[in-house]
Structures are given as structure tokens and as C-alpha cells.
N, C-alpha and C positions, 0 to 999 in steps of 0.2 A: 466456503473452501472450494468447493467442486467446481472443476473448470469446464466450460462448455466451448467446444471448438466452434470458433467462428464468431462467438459473442464475447463481447465486453462485458466485464464482471467488475464495476466499479469500485465496489467496496472491498472485494478481495484486492485489486490493483492497488487502492488505498493502504490496506493493511501491510501489503509487501513492501511498498514505499516507505511505511513509517519504521517498519523493522529494518530497512536497511539504513534509513536517515537515522534513527534515535538510537538503536542498539549496535549499528554497524555490523549487521550480520552479513555473511558472505552470500553471496548469490547460488551457489551449490546447497548450502544449507538452507536458503529459504526455498529452492525449489523441492526438497525434501520436505521442509515442514508445511509445504503448501501443495503436496502430492503431484508434483510436477516431475516431468522425465529429464531431468538436467536444471542446469542453470539459465539457458537461453530465455525461457518463458518469463523467469523472474527477471532478469535484466530486461525485458521487453516491457514488463509491468510496470517497473520502476521508471523507464524512460517515457511510456506513455503519460504517467501521472505529471512528470516533470513539465512536458509538453502543454498539458492541459491546464496545469497551475499557471502558466504564463497567460493564457488567454481566457480563463474562467475565473474571476474574482470571487464568486461564490464558493468554488469548490477552494479556493485558497483559504477564504475565512474558515469553511468547515474543517478542514485540514489543521489549521492552526488552532481551532478550538479543541479538536480532539488531542493534538499533542500538548495542549494545556492541561487539557483535564488528566492525559497521561502523567505528566509531570507531577501535577499537586494530588495526584490518588483519588480525585473526585468520581464520582459514580456519573457515568455518561447518559443514563436511562433518566428519562424525566416524567 
């Protein structure tokens, strides 16, 4: 959850992306939930993941796997 200025935190970005896509949460609400100062960083995280998904097939598969687990309520830990 904790941001580190200048460093990309992919798991956090994916969590923000999934909240936006699955729950349709607003950027302002996401910014507050993830301890950000406004909605800009949340929007940037969503856009970063959208761009990465287009070029990183492995990331795309991992995100779809997480979405599948969330929709079925299965435990993600193995």
C-alpha cells in the first residue's frame, strides 16, 4: 500500500487497476483508499497497468487469473 516516490510498485498498481475495472471505483476514492494525495496518482497507476498489459503477456495472464479468483471467491494463496 505504501507508495515510494520514484519507484514503481506493480502489485499496488495492479490492485488499483482491479478496483477501478471490477468495482468501477472513482479515482478520488482509490486515491484515498491507497493513501495518495488526490486522484492523479491513482489514474497514473491505472494507465501504467493498461499500457503494461498490452506489451506484457505474462502480466496480462496474472491479472486475468486474479480476476478469475476474485469473481469465484477462491483463495489466492497456494
